[in-house]
N, C-alpha and C positions, 0 to 999 in steps of 0.2 A: 507180651514182650513186651510192652511199657513200664511193669514192673519188674522184668527180666534185666532193662539197662538201667532202672533206677536202683536196683540193687546194687548192680554190680559197680554203680559211680559212687556210691556211696562207700561201697567198700574199697575203690582207691581212694576214695580223698582219708578214710582211716588210716589207710597203710599209708599217705603221705604224711599225715597226723603223727602217727605210732613212729616211724624215722624220725623226723624232726625233732619231737620230744625228745627221745634217747639219746640222738646229738646230744643235746643241750645236756642232759644225764652225764655223759660219759666225757666231758670236758673235766670234768675231777674224778676220774678214776679211781681214786682212792677212799673218796669220801661215798663213792659209789658202792664198792667191792665193802668197806668196813659196814655201810649201814644195811645190807644186804645179808652179810652173815650175824651181824648184829641182832638181825628180826628174828633170823633163821633160829639161834642161839636161845633166844626169849621165847618162841616158841616148843621148844625141846622142853624148855623147863616145865611147862603143863603137865608133860608125863612123868619128870622127876617129881614132881609135887604127888600124882596118881600113884608111882609107885611109892612113897614113902607112904602113904597113907592103905594102900593094900598091903605095907610091912606089918601095921598094928593091925588090921580087921581083914579076914578070909572072902568077904565078898561085901558088897555095897546095895542093900536092899533085894538079895536074889541075882547081880549080875557078878562074874567076875575080872579079875583085872584084864584082860584082852578080850573082853567083851567089851570092857568102857575104851580100851586104848582104840576099838575099832570105832564107836562110838565117836570117841575124841577127834581122829582124823577125819572123818566122816564130815565131820561138821566144819575143818579146816579149809576143806576142800573149796565148798560153792562159796565160802568167802574170802577166800584168797582171789577166786575169781572176778570176785565184784570189789573185790579192795584195786587188784589190777587194773582193773578196765571202766569204775564208776569213781573210784577218787575224789573227781573233781564236784561234784556233790556237795563235797566237806569247804569247800572254796565258796561255791555257787553261796552259803546258807550265808555266809559271814559279809561278804564284798561285793559280788556281784550284782545284786539289784541294789544296794546301800551306795552303791557310788555309781548308778547307772552306768553298768559295764553291761546290762544285759541287752543294750539299744543293740549293738553290731551284729547281737545274734538273731536280733528280728530286721536286719536289713538287708542279711545275707540270702539267698534263695535256698537253704535247708534247714531242715528240721531244724529247731532251738535246740532243743534235746536233746537230738546228736552231736550238735556242737558243744555243748556241755563235754558230754561224755568224751568225745575222742580232744578236745583241746589240751589234754594230761592224763598220762597214769600214773599206776605205782608200783616200782619194780619188787619192791617188798611183800606185794602179792603174788609173787613167783615164789618166794621162801614160804609162804604161810601154804602154798598149792602144793608143794615138794613135800613138806611137810607133814601133808595130809595124808597125803600118798603112800608116802614111806612107812607110816603108821597103820592103813589101812592094809598094806600089802603084809606087812610083819602080824598084824593081828590075826589076820585072814588064815594066813600059816599056820598058827598055834593053835586055832581053833577048826580048823580042816574042813573049811567053807568051800565048798565044790565052786571051784571057777570053769564057766559055762558061757559060751557065745551069747546067750538070752541072760547071763546073769551080769554080762559085761554092757549089753543095751541096753538092759533098765536100767543097770548103773549111771553108764552114762546121761541115757535120760534122765534119771533123776539129780544128778550134780546142774544142769544144766538148767533147768527147773526152780533148781535150788537159792541157785543163784540168780536168778529172775524176781524169786522173794525177795534177796535183797538189794536188787536193783527197787523193784516196789517201795519198798515200805521206807528204802533212804529218800526215794524221791516224795512218798508221801509226805513225811516229816519234811524233808530241804524245803519241798510249794511254800512253807509258811512262811519263806523270807519275802513273800510278793507281800504279806500282811502286814507279819513282825518285825522286816528288812535284818533280822538279825535272828535267825531258827536256828544255830551252833548249838545252843545247849538240848533243846527238843531235839534234834538228831540224834546229838552226843546219846542224852538219857536213853532213847529209843531205840540206838543200835546194840546200845552194850546190855541189852538185854539178849544178845543175841550168847552172851559168854552162859548164859544159863542151859542151851542145849546142847552142850560138851557133853553132859552127863543124862542118866537116863530122866524123863519127865514124870517116873511114879515115884520117886525120892521126894518130890514137892509136892506141897496139900493142892487141891481142888482147885480154890482160884488160879494159883498159878499156873496149874496145868493146863485151864481154859484158855486163859490170857496168850500162855506162847501157843497153843495150838489151833485158835481162832480170830483171838483178839491183833496181835503183834505173833503172826504165824513162824518165827522161825524154828518151831519144833519140826517144820517140814523140812527143814534145811537139814536134818542131822537125826534126831533119834527117833521120827516117825518110819522115815525111810529107810533108816539104816536095821531098824526092827526085822523090814523082810529080808537081808541078809541073812540078818542071826537066826531066820526062821521062827519066831515069836508073832507075826503077825501078817497076813495073805497082802498078794499086790494090789487089792483094788482097796486095801484100806489104809494102804500106804501109797506108793510112788502113783498108781492113776490121781488118788487123794490128790498127792499132790502139786499134778499137773494140774488137776483142776483151780486150785487153790493161786497158783501162780497166777493163771489166766484171769482169774476174777481180779485179785489185787494188782496186779498190773493195769489192769483196763479202770479199775479207780483210781489206780496212785495216776495214769495220764492223763484221764479227763480233769481230775484238779488239776494237774502243772497248767492243760490248756486254760482253765478257767483261771489262774492264778496269772497264763498270758496277756489274757485279756484285760484284768484288771491294771496291769501294769500300768504306772504313769512317768517313768523315768526319775532320775533324782532329782530335779528341777520341783518337784509337783511336791 
């Protein structure tokens, strides 16, 4: 009962922060609209790039154009969710710890990580999410993938845990700000590895495949679970394994974050 009340309280807090932040963003509606659609078009350029490649070659290491579109779109969906909900971790790496702003999170009777995440969102993530959904639906229609209640449920579960992997890895790298003050470049380099999983992991050499699967497991946010729906892998070796990896990595990342909180000494120190 207490846990239910706590969850309800946190949901209400998130709703309040989200509404207030969106109000500030909508004060300049032109900038908001232009920024949103610019990001949307930028995502579509990636598909144009794929199309131009397949104009010259019929397949990429055995993968067809529509299979790659499916994987590409799949990669965008959890990334868009993460982009929308956890964008404030980028600011955390640059100024929150360095300028002593983390003090206010410790003074409030609310989980510090929750406060960081709800302080702002990034509407650009909506465009990323929508592009991903459009591409997945488009590719699904051309590939003749059967849509069932079960597949929709597993797809939804995979997307949620894929977003959790993004959060976990960003949190793990952003927590270095407690020790290096400015961990932006560390996060930037690690996060950009997610671009590799917009394509089949099989096109890379073994060290890169291993890194993207088990060291920085972005492969579990796109190609690995997508291969289940494409019929090239089993449920247990894809989505079930994705859930396990997501839970483990979030546990590691959150414990590291708590350790960083305990080592925090404010800006004056």
